[in-house]
KOLVEX-325596 format. One record per residue (C-alpha): residue in one letter; x, y, z. Coordinates in steps of 0.001 Angstrom, whole numbers, padded with zeros to 6 digits, always signed. Last residue first. Example, Ala and Ser with C-alpha at 12.3 -4.5 7.8 and 13.67 -1.06 7.14 Angstrom:
REM KOLVEX-325596
s+013670-001060+007140a+012300-004500+007800
//
This chain:
REM KOLVEX-325596
l+026761-010907+038702r+027429-009451+035258q+025193-007581+032853l+026792-005704+029970p+028161-008536+027811t+030591-007359+025088k+029832-007956+021409v+032427-006904+018819g+031271-005496+015457d+033298-002323+015881v+031390-001679+019127l+028295-003643+020145s+027363-003506+023808y+025511-006392+025381c+022320-007531+027068a+020889-010955+026295l+018019-012913+027779k+016458-016341+027208d+019383-018739+026734k+021633-016718+029047f+019136-016794+031902v+021794-016165+034580s+023940-013423+032989s+020774-011973+031499k+019358-011371+034970f+015594-011724+035500i+013975-008915+037508s+015895-006170+035700r+017537-003142+037325n+020876-003043+035493m+019766+000000+033422l+019910-001896+030139m+018105-004782+031806r+015450-002408+033085v+014813-001210+029553c+014297-004757+028334e+011980-005406+031304q+009903-002375+030322v+009559-003588+026749g+008526-007023+028025e+005663-005432+029909v+004341-004602+026456i+003161-008219+026093s+000593-007731+028812p-000256-009295+032150h-000424-006841+033679p-000941-003296+032413h+002237-001212+032220i+003319+001276+034873l+005869+003606+033255e+009060+004087+035282a+011456+002236+032978l+009771+003572+029847e+010627+007189+030668k+014242+006179+031400i+014838+004892+027845g+016259+007986+026182k+014453+010643+024188d+014820+011958+020653m+011081+012788+020623k+010578+010824+017404i+012611+007915+018780l+010615+008073+022022l+007366+007894+020055a+008568+004854+018117v+009470+003138+021406a+005984+003766+022746e+004504+002321+019548i+006630-000837+019384a+004651-003298+021494s+001274-003368+019782s+002791-004603+016518a+004304-007615+018251h+000960-008848+019619e+002201-012466+019268g+005839-012789+018248v+008880-010931+016949a+009433-007356+018084r+012321-005349+016654m+013375-001994+018065g+015416+000997+016992l+017885+003739+017801i+016615+004549+021307k+018608+007107+023242m+020822+005502+025873e+021638+008776+027643d+024657+007230+029421d+026310+006195+026174n+026244+003391+023598t+023090+004539+021833v+020117+002209+022077i+018906-000984+020353i+015851-002868+021597k+015181-006530+020769f+011966-008229+021808f+011547-011964+021352g+009473-014736+019836q+007960-018124+020550t+006033-018229+023809k+002489-018331+022503r+000680-020379+025162m-001541-017312+025661a-000841-017352+029400i+002897-017875+028765a+002916-014950+026329r+001136-012806+028927a+003632-013739+031671m+006709-012911+029580v+009739-015155+030180s+009106-017388+027116y+008815-014296+024911d+012611-013933+024955l+014205-010614+025853k+017032-008992+023899v+019019-005906+024808v+021490-004165+022514k+023854-001300+023267c+025299+000738+020452p+028409+001900+018614i+027408+002873+015057n+029690+001320+012430q+027220+001954+009596e+027150-001734+008618i+027153-002820+012267c+024321-000460+013189q+022387-001563+010111k+022697-005239+011104e+021462-004538+014618n+018252-002956+013396m+017424+000721+012994g+014090+002451+013509v+010812+000646+014047a+009914-002981+013446a+007120-005475+013958v+007295-009195+013132e+004334-011601+013451p+005358-015222+013984e+004857-016663+011463l+004651-013721+009072f+002513-010627+008724m+005317-008079+008721i+004540-004875+010603t+006191-001522+010093c+006589+001579+012235v+008493+004509+010712n+010491+006245+013438d+013470+007617+011512y+011589+008648+008362s+011156+012251+009460i+009252+014922+007514r+010862+018336+007504q+009707+021041+009896t+008649+024073+007853k+004859+023828+007833g+003292+026877+006160g-000190+025460+006525f-001401+025472+002924i+001436+023961+000920r+003576+022518+003697e+000524+021118+005476v-000641+019592+002205a+002750+017913+001700h+002774+016600+005290r-000693+015115+004923a+000427+013268+001825e+003719+012100+003340i+001888+010769+006415e-000682+008961+004260g+002028+007390+002116m+003929+006340+005233n+000891+004575+006688v+000165+002769+003434l+003763+001645+002987a+006035+001942-000034i+008915+003904+001509r+010704+006198-000968g+009969+006005-004669s+007598+008979-004762v+005061+006874-006659d+004508+004727-003578g+003183+007613-001475v+003762+011295-002162a+004839+013647-004971f+004560+017456-004935i+004068+020048-007694n+003935+023813-006969p+007720+024223-006767i+008670+022312-009940n+011842+020550-008749t+009544+018230-006817q+008357+018736-003235t+007860+015719-000909d+010644+016923+001476d+012902+017794-001457d+012879+014470-003296g+009380+014819-004700i+010512+012153-007096n+012743+009246-006126r+014237+006885-008697g+017509+008145-010177n+019282+007801-006818a+020087+011519-006784g+016443+012428-007136t+014170+012239-010151k+013284+015286-012190i+009973+016712-013301g+010625+018152-016749l+007022+018997-017553e+006969+016734-020600e+008634+013955-018617m+006096+014113-015809g+003029+014288-018027i+000888+011543-016441g+001566+009015-019210e+003769+006633-017260k+004536+007404-013624n+002934+004485-011803a+005916+003530-009595t+007204-000035-009762r+006620-002737-007158g+008730-005446-005564v+009776-008924-006591s+006827-011021-005477l+006010-013100-008534l+003571-015869-007672a+003625-019196-009491k+000947-021838-010012e+000466-025594-010382v+004060-026652-009813r+006768-028413-011863i+010409-028377-010697v+013674-028468-012668e+016927-028491-010691r+020421-027326-011582k+023480-027734-009380g+026270-025152-009335d+025668-024204-005719t+021979-023662-006467e+020608-023288-009987i+016889-023033-010616e+014543-024212-013342y+010836-023523-013397e+007848-025283-014880v+004459-023780-014191e+001309-025658-015163g-001155-025539-018057d+000776-028038-020153v+003998-026070-019724v+003915-022414-018616e+007378-020943-018244m+010031-020058-015695r+013741-019939-016436l+017159-019692-014806l+016037-018620-011334s+019245-018354-009310a+019149-019848-005817s+021088-018834-002722q+018277-020486-000732h+015502-022543-002314i+013101-022623+000622t+010732-025599+000701v+007689-024795+002839g+006325-027740+004835r+004987-026002+007940k+008231-026614+009820e+010057-025049+006869l+008039-021866+007297n+008646-021846+011044q+012389-022326+010605s+012560-019488+008082v+010664-017062+010324t+012955-017730+013287r+016142-017667+011156s+015253-014390+009466i+014555-012754+012808d+017780-014063+014383d+019758-013082+011260d+018840-009412+011490e+016655-007994+008726f+017454-006754+005211p+017930-010321+003909l+014312-011309+004717i+015075-014902+003656h+018576-016376+003940d+021502-017156+001640a+020243-014570-000841r+018481-015238-004141d+015494-016806-002374i+012955-018894-004258l+010102-020050-002022y+008257-023317-002653v+004829-023979-001136k+002840-027236-001140t-000738-026035-000764k-003680-027163+001363g-002298-026439+004829f-004058-023100+005289n-001002-021968+007266s+001334-022882+004373f-000711-020671+002057i-000613-017633+004354t+003004-017989+005495a+004316-018297+001926y+002133-015284+001092e+003761-013270+003892c+007240-014489+002930g+006801-013183-000612i+005401-009907+000703v+008262-009308+003161g+011148-010304+000920a+011765-013851-000281g+011109-013323-003992v+009676-015774-006516i+006908-017786-004874v+006259-021310-006133l+002820-022791-005549s+001486-026327-005301k-001997-027818-004977p-003357-024351-005675y-006207-023455-003345d-009237-022687-005461e-010636-020168-007918i-007744-017684-007927l-008653-014011-007531d-006523-013488-004408i-003320-014178-006351g-004129-011928-009304d-003004-008398-008474s-000365-009771-006063t+001384-011144-009156l+000480-014326-010977i+001779-017030-013277i-001120-019400-013863e-004069-017006-014030e-002600-013510-013694d-001068-013923-017198v+002559-013134-016301p+004922-014509-018948i+008415-014558-017393n+011022-013469-019968p+011588-010088-018290l+010447-009842-014675k+007361-008045-013419r+006974-005384-010750p+003579-005136-009110s+002038-001702-009626s+002586+001624-007877g+000772+004674-006557t-000529+007655-008522a-000110+010161-005705i+001086+013260-007574i+000049+016380-005658i-000669+019437-007782y-000970+023079-006724d-002592+026253-008030t-005088+024440-010211k-006810+024553-013573i-009086+021901-015076t-009558+020142-018393v-012367+017594-018547d-013096+014729-020903e-016682+013531-021365h-015442+010500-023345d-017578+008159-021195a-014412+006385-020082k-012890+009657-018952s-009664+011442-019842i-008827+014198-017336h-006541+017017-018538i-004738+018877-015766t-003401+022443-015979n-001279+024457-013508k+002229+023031-013973d+001540+022201-017604l-000425+019547-019436m-000492+017282-016380k-002403+014093-017163g-005311+012676-015175f-006960+009385-016069g-010625+009238-015104r-013034+009267-012212h-013428+012860-011126y-014180+013917-007544t-014825+017470-006419f-014624+018776-002854l-014716+022336-001504d-017997+023990-002461a-019595+020575-002917r-019146+020081+000819q-022378+018361+001874t-023325+016634-001364k-019916+015803-002809l-018769+014932+000705l-021731+012589+001153k-020960+010707-002059i-017244+010567-001291h-017823+009174+002200c-020365+006671+000956s-017995+005340-001698f-015022+005221+000699q-017002+003319+003318f-018454+000976+000682k-014954+000115-000566r-013894-000740+002981e-016870-003047+003521f-016583-004469+000005v-012945-005420+000551a-013742-007189+003810e-016791-008949+002374d-014837-010085-000692l-012136-011588+001524t-014691-013372+003697k-016424-014837+000638r-013079-015697-000958v-012056-017714+002100e-015416-019498+002176e-015051-020446-001507w-011454-021482-000778s-012881-024081+001585l-011805-024033+005225e-010448-027265+006665f-010219-028405+010268k-007944-031408+010867d-009516-034426+012453r-009359-034759+016235g-006586-036525+018122i-005930-034080+020942s-002931-032467+019196v-004975-032187+015998i-007528-030024+017789t-005235-027322+019149e-002669-026824+016370n-005563-027133+013931v-007459-024251+015479n-004361-022054+015505k-003551-022821+011865v-007084-022104+010663r-007195-018865+012672q-003806-017819+011298s-004982-018518+007734l-007991-016261+008197e-005867-013415+009574w-003344-013839+006764l-006038-013758+004075t-007464-010562+005564k-003922-009186+005657s-003447-009929+001956s-006761-008299+001022l-006312-005154+003121a-002667-004467+002178g-002794-005215-001519h-005040-006688-004175y-007676-003961-003644v-007905-001904-000441g-004540-000214+000164a-003702-001076-003426g-005992+001742-004528g-008537+003110-002072v-010625+004798-004754k-010831+002477-007750s-009946+003201-011380k-008493+006387-012876e-008680+008523-009745v-008728+012336-009734l-009420+014234-006495c-010223+017928-006902v-009638+020256-003954r-011023+023695-003093k-009347+024617+000191g-010939+025017+003639f-007742+023956+005405d-009389+020745+006622i-010486+020144+003018a-006800+020000+002072r-006310+017214+004637m-009066+015174+002997a-007513+015505-000461a-004051+014535+000784a-005351+011505+002680y-007158+010307-000458g-004007+010659-002513a-001857+008760-000023p-004269+005863+000594g-005148+005504-003106g-007114+008122-005004g-004523+009257-007529l-003711+012656-009001v-004586+015288-006412v-005589+018733-007677l-005240+021648-005290d-006498+025240-005020y-008953+024578-007818h-010188+026637-010781k-013526+025788-012290s-014080+023328-015096s-013205+023036-018763m-014804+021013-021570
//
């Protein structure tokens, strides 16, 4: 069975694919969205929304217990049944929004929008075959194709994932109760997020296997150290510099063996979570047959500003192999459509990508960190302000954390990056991200009148320190403030009295 001709076919209905389809409608183009399973993808199911809902719940439990236990009251406990109910409600709410939106679009803009549920495969650069569960297969024609098929949790050889005892992110929020004990393989962002979640609930003994000598190895040591200390304070055992020798199911539980500093240790836990990254969903969609090439690193597709080596085929989101974030996937998708139908020539920038890590405390990032500047031998100036000197943090009684802003080592002091660690961290980096995009220096922030009391006031005080106009002097409050240049790995204080 064949259908009408489309201006664009989008393979995949996750955050990137959905954004691409909606942007094409803005241009008045006939677009067909093809999704094999669930619209919303990992952005809704077993991914960003579900894990962040769990984190929010766990934070509330932790905050309540920090208050009531200190005054002698019994610890508050939330049943897993109640957790699952809230999680299911959140997922359903988002799922319902997508379902209603698609249904209304199909009714109100049937001239532009078509949705097919099925598995799409490219037969050639202008033909897609859609295999459907009801066997009513469809073959359609198109001028352009955007591949947005997402990614799946990466698995490790010789570890039997069954999503019941040994799990990935696809199975962890489907468990029936809090595990009494849980080992997490992988100490990157997602692994540390789940360690934070389960330790916050206080019902699970958590172990975290870290190959490196510290968690979050891509981040600066002060961030890693803060998060690590908080996890350990909440009872998490971190196996640092550890090699996982084996992991298997024994008597319905997980037995794993690690080696650290030449010593071997065997530990038995109730469940395991693999958090070792994700792999692009590229199998069976016709890429190899069409000769779509990967980039220089052997992984990226759509390497030429989202465009593949076949000019009318683009790749966006997780499947592209670049930055696996919902917000970045949506930006890439919109950018690809604007290139195709809007004649956009300015290349997409990855320099001001904002990220948030749902840890304890919250960590937000944009641009470069101190470690990257050292590795790339970029002379810079660094300013660091502790949360304990911010009025809003004091009012909230949440004084753990800091801001760190990195600028060029010259009079312009253009912003290279920022890290925010602490309460409301994600709200603090947006102005800095905008300045990075605009290639501006810090003077604009120095004169901006921020609301008081607010966490973002700390950004202004950081800028003032760099300009030698700060209220508190780093040379006086050395344990709370820092302002220094970094050249060839050598730190030199900038503020002197």
